[in-house]
Backbone bond lengths (Angstrom), bond angles and torsions (degrees), N, CA, C in turn:
res aa  C-N    CA-C-N  psi(-1)  N-CA   C-N-CA  omega(-1)  CA-C   N-CA-C  phi
1 X - - - 1.410 - - 1.490 113.31 -
2 X 1.275 120.06 174.13 1.439 126.09 175.87 1.428 114.79 -72.86
3 X 1.280 118.04 140.45 1.472 122.59 177.23 1.557 109.47 -91.98
4 X 1.260 114.43 -151.48 1.463 119.26 178.99 1.439 113.78 -51.13
5 X 1.230 124.91 123.59 1.545 132.43 -179.24 1.480 109.74 61.17
6 X 1.223 116.62 34.82 1.399 123.72 172.72 1.576 115.21 76.57
7 X 1.311 114.54 17.00 1.612 115.22 -177.70 1.511 104.22 -87.73
8 X 1.370 109.94 156.71 1.452 118.03 175.45 1.548 104.52 -78.17
9 X 1.356 110.66 175.74 1.494 121.94 178.67 1.572 109.24 -67.02
10 X 1.289 117.03 124.79 1.489 121.18 -177.63 1.572 108.32 -121.62
11 X 1.211 117.49 58.49 1.463 121.69 -179.82 1.535 113.12 -71.03
12 X 1.215 121.88 -35.06 1.450 123.02 -172.08 1.591 108.91 -94.59
13 X 1.261 116.33 -0.03 1.501 118.08 -179.60 1.527 117.81 -59.69
14 X 1.388 116.80 -41.93 1.396 120.55 179.82 1.637 109.42 -68.04
15 X 1.304 116.25 -35.22 1.401 117.82 177.41 1.465 113.61 -67.34
16 X 1.395 120.68 -38.58 1.350 122.68 172.44 1.458 113.96 -63.83
17 X 1.352 118.08 -46.27 1.478 119.22 178.27 1.638 113.28 -63.67
18 X 1.350 114.58 -30.01 1.440 114.77 175.56 1.569 108.83 -71.37
19 X 1.264 119.67 -36.80 1.526 124.70 -179.33 1.462 107.58 -64.73
20 X 1.354 119.27 -33.48 1.503 125.74 -177.65 1.502 108.90 -76.90
21 X 1.279 120.82 -39.54 1.502 121.38 -168.41 1.550 106.18 -96.92
22 X 1.343 124.06 -18.53 1.428 121.50 -177.23 1.529 112.73 -60.94
23 X 1.284 121.62 -48.15 1.459 121.42 177.80 1.526 112.83 -50.33
24 X 1.299 116.69 -52.25 1.493 124.17 -177.90 1.545 106.60 -59.33
25 X 1.366 120.65 -46.63 1.460 122.78 175.25 1.418 114.28 -55.78
26 X 1.256 118.77 -47.50 1.522 125.10 178.11 1.495 109.54 -62.41
27 X 1.283 118.35 -42.17 1.527 120.87 -178.67 1.454 109.23 -64.39
28 X 1.347 115.47 -40.82 1.610 116.96 179.97 1.632 109.99 -67.42
29 X 1.428 110.34 -43.35 1.545 112.18 -179.27 1.601 109.64 -63.77
30 X 1.364 118.81 -45.93 1.448 121.02 -179.61 1.592 109.42 -61.56
31 X 1.282 113.89 -40.16 1.562 120.50 -178.84 1.617 103.28 -60.90
32 X 1.141 121.72 -49.76 1.499 127.28 -175.51 1.503 105.97 -64.45
33 X 1.297 124.43 -45.50 1.340 125.80 174.99 1.546 119.63 -59.54
34 X 1.396 108.69 -44.40 1.433 117.34 178.46 1.635 112.38 -68.65
35 X 1.281 112.26 -44.40 1.435 119.88 176.38 1.465 110.85 -52.77
36 X 1.327 114.69 -57.58 1.451 120.67 178.34 1.563 115.85 -55.58
37 X 1.309 113.66 -45.79 1.463 116.47 173.99 1.431 116.57 -60.32
38 X 1.325 120.85 -46.68 1.419 126.43 177.50 1.484 113.58 -63.30
39 X 1.437 123.50 -36.75 1.357 126.77 173.44 1.509 112.76 -66.25
40 X 1.412 117.84 -40.87 1.379 123.06 177.72 1.551 112.75 -62.47
41 X 1.289 113.29 -43.55 1.482 122.51 -178.80 1.542 103.94 -65.67
42 X 1.313 121.08 -45.43 1.473 121.04 -178.28 1.545 112.62 -64.37
43 X 1.302 115.83 -41.67 1.467 114.02 -179.72 1.516 110.49 -72.66
44 X 1.257 119.71 -36.78 1.511 120.99 173.16 1.524 113.50 -59.10
45 X 1.389 116.71 -43.20 1.362 122.07 174.57 1.557 116.10 -60.68
46 X 1.280 114.47 -50.94 1.517 119.33 177.29 1.520 109.70 -58.57
47 X 1.299 115.95 -46.61 1.550 121.47 -180.00 1.657 105.82 -57.47
48 X 1.236 112.65 -49.78 1.567 114.49 -172.82 1.610 109.72 -63.81
49 X 1.446 111.76 -37.20 1.446 114.09 176.64 1.496 112.96 -66.81
50 X 1.284 117.98 -36.84 1.435 123.61 175.71 1.471 113.12 -62.08
51 X 1.279 114.61 -42.15 1.536 124.28 179.73 1.604 107.64 -67.36
52 X 1.300 119.31 -35.56 1.429 118.34 171.08 1.470 114.13 -71.99
53 X 1.251 121.86 -38.10 1.426 124.41 174.58 1.677 109.22 -54.58
54 X 1.283 112.20 -47.68 1.404 117.07 -177.99 1.456 121.71 -83.07
55 X 1.359 114.95 -21.41 1.431 123.61 -171.27 1.505 115.60 -104.65
56 X 1.270 123.45 -24.36 1.424 126.92 -175.68 1.464 110.69 -64.12
57 X 1.294 122.19 130.53 1.411 126.11 173.42 1.477 110.56 -149.83
58 X 1.388 120.02 157.33 1.457 118.11 172.85 1.516 105.82 -124.70
59 X 1.275 115.26 168.32 1.368 122.84 -178.69 1.502 110.00 -67.12
60 X 1.266 117.57 124.47 1.465 124.44 -171.76 1.573 110.01 -116.10
61 X 1.391 115.64 86.27 1.504 121.01 -177.05 1.488 108.21 -78.99
62 X 1.283 119.93 -15.78 1.535 123.33 -168.61 1.524 104.30 -96.32
63 X 1.334 112.38 146.33 1.505 122.80 176.37 1.433 109.79 -86.13
64 X 1.328 120.49 -38.31 1.378 125.86 -167.58 1.576 115.10 -128.92
65 X 1.248 115.76 -26.52 1.533 123.43 -166.22 1.512 106.68 -83.41
66 X 1.290 116.89 143.18 1.495 120.85 174.69 1.519 114.21 -63.51
67 X 1.298 117.79 146.20 1.448 119.39 179.31 1.616 102.98 -130.98
68 X 1.409 115.48 135.47 1.524 117.29 -179.47 1.427 107.25 -134.34
69 X 1.320 114.20 147.69 1.537 124.85 174.34 1.534 105.61 -134.20
70 X 1.338 114.51 124.07 1.525 118.46 177.68 1.500 109.95 -130.71
71 X 1.392 118.09 170.03 1.413 122.65 176.85 1.449 116.60 73.29
72 X 1.386 113.12 -136.14 1.465 120.92 -170.47 1.496 109.81 -65.88
73 X 1.385 116.64 -39.00 1.486 122.43 -177.01 1.467 110.62 -65.29
74 X 1.369 117.13 -42.91 1.519 119.03 176.68 1.540 113.48 -67.50
75 X 1.367 114.09 -39.37 1.418 119.79 177.88 1.516 108.93 -64.42
76 X 1.311 124.70 -44.28 1.365 121.09 176.31 1.610 116.73 -65.48
77 X 1.286 115.46 -30.25 1.428 114.13 168.79 1.514 119.65 -66.14
78 X 1.358 112.13 -37.39 1.468 117.17 178.14 1.533 109.91 -71.66
79 X 1.383 117.44 -48.93 1.426 118.40 -179.81 1.605 111.47 -61.49
80 X 1.323 115.17 -35.86 1.485 115.48 177.59 1.543 114.82 -63.37
81 X 1.361 114.96 -36.97 1.390 120.02 177.07 1.534 115.99 -74.57
82 X 1.407 112.40 -26.75 1.606 114.64 177.20 1.478 104.83 -76.77
83 X 1.332 124.13 -33.52 1.456 124.51 -173.10 1.490 111.40 -81.13
84 X 1.352 117.55 -14.10 1.427 120.29 -167.08 1.550 113.55 -63.11
85 X 1.381 116.47 -41.17 1.385 120.67 -177.72 1.615 116.78 -123.58
86 X 1.339 107.86 17.90 1.535 109.73 -173.53 1.607 105.32 -123.49
87 X 1.407 109.62 176.66 1.503 117.29 -177.71 1.486 105.00 -107.80
88 X 1.402 123.77 23.47 1.339 119.11 -178.02 1.557 111.82 -81.53
89 X 1.388 118.81 150.79 1.375 120.76 177.97 1.514 115.31 -85.83
90 X 1.197 117.77 129.81 1.487 123.84 -178.64 1.487 113.34 -56.58
91 X 1.321 115.04 -39.23 1.533 120.22 178.92 1.513 112.79 -66.46
92 X 1.317 117.72 -17.08 1.498 115.96 -176.23 1.604 111.75 -100.46
93 X 1.414 114.40 -4.99 1.472 118.18 179.36 1.537 108.45 -90.79
94 X 1.336 116.82 139.44 1.488 123.00 167.86 1.553 108.84 -128.72
95 X 1.222 113.65 139.59 1.492 120.15 -176.28 1.537 104.78 -120.40
96 X 1.306 122.91 130.11 1.432 128.38 170.94 1.484 112.64 -126.07
97 X 1.267 115.67 144.99 1.540 125.50 177.56 1.498 110.45 57.52
98 X 1.303 118.34 48.67 1.466 120.36 179.88 1.548 109.41 -81.64
99 X 1.447 114.74 138.70 1.332 117.52 166.77 1.488 109.46 -153.23
100 X 1.381 115.59 150.15 1.444 121.74 176.17 1.591 108.56 -130.07
101 X 1.254 115.71 118.53 1.484 118.32 -171.16 1.683 106.66 -124.61
102 X 1.269 111.34 139.60 1.521 120.40 171.84 1.477 108.69 -122.22
103 X 1.338 111.84 129.08 1.519 121.46 174.30 1.350 113.32 -137.96
104 X 1.333 119.25 168.95 1.421 128.58 178.08 1.454 109.02 -113.94
105 X 1.447 114.19 142.25 1.448 119.21 -179.23 1.611 101.77 -134.60
106 X 1.326 114.43 136.32 1.453 121.74 -178.93 1.552 108.77 -110.66
107 X 1.278 116.06 156.35 1.587 122.40 169.97 1.469 105.96 -148.65
108 X 1.253 114.33 128.44 1.453 126.49 179.00 1.563 105.88 -93.74
109 X 1.282 117.45 134.86 1.438 121.63 171.73 1.514 111.09 -150.30
110 X 1.375 115.92 169.89 1.497 119.32 -177.77 1.507 107.60 -120.25
111 X 1.388 109.54 146.47 1.468 120.66 178.89 1.516 107.62 -120.30
112 X 1.300 120.32 150.96 1.495 121.75 168.38 1.552 111.49 -56.21
113 X 1.316 114.71 137.69 1.440 120.02 172.37 1.486 110.21 -100.57
114 X 1.344 115.18 165.86 1.416 125.64 -178.31 1.459 117.15 -60.92
115 X 1.531 112.69 -31.05 1.392 120.57 -176.65 1.498 114.45 -91.51
116 X 1.347 115.50 8.53 1.472 120.77 173.81 1.558 107.41 100.52
117 X 1.257 120.99 -10.04 1.443 119.29 -179.21 1.587 108.76 -95.21
118 X 1.247 115.36 -151.16 1.418 117.67 172.63 1.551 115.19 -129.15
119 X 1.308 113.80 164.48 1.423 113.60 179.16 1.512 109.09 -132.33
120 X 1.271 117.91 148.77 1.432 118.58 -169.45 1.596 102.57 -88.61
121 X 1.304 111.54 151.92 1.544 119.26 -179.43 1.590 102.89 -140.28
122 X 1.300 109.79 156.99 1.572 117.01 177.91 1.501 105.31 -126.89
123 X 1.255 114.95 134.39 1.471 125.34 172.30 1.475 107.95 -110.05
124 X 1.404 115.88 130.48 1.449 122.82 -175.03 1.640 103.64 -121.36
125 X 1.348 113.90 129.24 1.367 117.40 168.50 1.555 111.40 -118.41
126 X 1.272 116.84 139.82 1.491 122.63 170.80 1.581 103.89 -107.06
127 X 1.387 106.24 118.23 1.495 112.87 -174.06 1.541 109.62 -115.54
128 X 1.271 112.84 149.08 1.487 121.99 173.65 1.514 114.06 -125.39
129 X 1.349 110.05 131.45 1.393 120.49 179.79 1.553 114.22 -111.24
130 X 1.373 121.23 120.98 1.446 122.24 176.51 1.411 110.45 -113.51
131 X 1.391 119.22 124.09 1.433 124.86 179.10 1.459 111.95 -133.16
132 X 1.406 114.51 139.03 1.501 117.35 177.53 1.531 104.79 -172.11
133 X 1.395 119.01 161.04 1.400 127.71 168.50 1.473 105.24 -109.44
134 X 1.312 115.84 121.13 1.565 123.29 -175.80 1.420 110.28 -115.85
135 X 1.478 115.92 124.35 1.413 119.35 170.87 1.479 111.32 -117.14
136 X 1.380 115.12 150.70 1.398 120.84 -178.11 1.498 107.62 -141.03
137 X 1.365 113.34 122.27 1.505 122.16 176.40 1.421 108.02 -87.73
138 X 1.314 116.84 120.20 1.488 130.09 178.88 1.465 104.23 -81.61
139 X 1.275 116.38 121.66 1.521 123.00 171.06 1.578 105.26 -70.11
140 X 1.274 123.61 122.96 1.410 126.63 -179.10 1.618 105.12 -89.58
141 X 1.329 112.00 152.17 1.417 122.13 -169.91 1.546 111.74 -101.28
142 X 1.254 121.41 -45.67 1.542 124.41 -170.96 1.559 108.35 -112.12
143 X 1.331 111.76 161.80 1.518 119.30 178.62 1.533 107.44 -66.21
144 X 1.284 117.15 -27.74 1.537 118.15 -176.50 1.570 106.12 -64.81
145 X 1.278 116.96 -50.18 1.513 122.33 -179.27 1.475 112.45 -61.70
146 X 1.352 112.40 -40.13 1.568 114.87 -179.74 1.409 106.55 -69.80
147 X 1.252 126.15 -33.77 1.479 123.42 175.35 1.453 115.34 -69.27
148 X 1.392 115.88 -43.09 1.449 118.78 178.13 1.578 115.99 -63.72
149 X 1.311 112.84 -42.72 1.427 119.73 -177.86 1.551 116.55 -96.60
150 X 1.325 118.05 19.42 1.447 123.60 -172.94 1.520 115.49 46.66
151 X 1.349 115.45 42.99 1.483 114.32 173.73 1.522 115.31 95.57
152 X 1.350 121.85 -29.26 1.434 119.87 177.49 1.463 112.11 -150.86
153 X 1.322 120.55 163.12 1.480 126.30 -179.91 1.513 101.27 -136.63
154 X 1.385 116.94 125.31 1.470 123.67 -179.28 1.550 105.85 -111.14
155 X 1.339 113.38 128.14 1.509 117.35 174.89 1.594 105.00 -101.34
156 X 1.300 117.18 145.50 1.460 118.86 -179.20 1.493 109.79 -132.28
157 X 1.358 115.90 144.11 1.498 120.13 178.41 1.615 105.13 -148.45
158 X 1.329 106.92 135.87 1.586 114.32 173.88 1.436 107.77 -95.31
159 X 1.277 116.92 127.23 1.527 123.79 174.81 1.543 105.23 -94.60
160 X 1.280 115.60 130.36 1.455 120.80 172.11 1.465 107.71 -159.90
161 X 1.313 114.43 90.46 1.490 120.26 -176.71 1.559 112.20 -129.16
162 X 1.360 115.71 137.23 1.439 120.53 174.71 1.552 107.49 -122.17
163 X 1.227 117.45 127.62 1.506 119.89 -175.90 1.472 106.07 -138.27
164 X 1.423 115.58 161.88 1.469 122.35 178.51 1.464 111.43 -86.86
165 X 1.323 115.37 130.25 1.527 120.07 173.55 1.454 111.86 -88.87
166 X 1.281 117.96 -53.01 1.401 125.90 -179.47 1.589 111.94 -131.61
167 X 1.258 116.42 157.68 1.410 124.82 179.17 1.534 113.17 -142.70
168 X 1.386 119.37 125.03 1.422 118.30 -178.52 1.595 106.85 -139.56
169 X 1.355 110.30 141.66 1.498 116.88 166.81 1.513 108.74 -108.35
170 X 1.266 111.24 136.55 1.464 117.37 171.87 1.433 114.25 -131.52
171 X 1.304 118.37 132.90 1.475 128.80 178.27 1.524 105.68 -81.19
172 X 1.286 115.66 135.36 1.518 121.74 -178.19 1.482 106.48 -114.12
């Protein structure tokens, strides 16, 4: 017979509605999880690359001569600095074209002297340049992200930073 307001019995309606809504609900939840995970990995990767740019150094026994490190040694310095304070996996990092170079740069300038003339002075910088192309493969968490990104997502960053190691002024 008819139910409330003449409707027939609708016992299975809530189950059908749940079955229709569940895939969309799961898709939204997985999307939020994936987006958050990818953003976290991206921020962590960029921070680690920035730390490597600013933190990598090599032993500089020379006062004036250039010092260079390339290949595996430079890559291990960069990877070591990137992994120092981050949660990145070493197996997911790849470094290409790594180099760490130290060089000296001089600048001559003049200062006022006590006798009213000028005196020559020399400014010396010891500079370090860190260069590399860094890739990080983000491990994806849900089937939705694996389908969207064909199984993997790779983040890329080019490191190219020159900074001052030491600075000296000498009067000549």
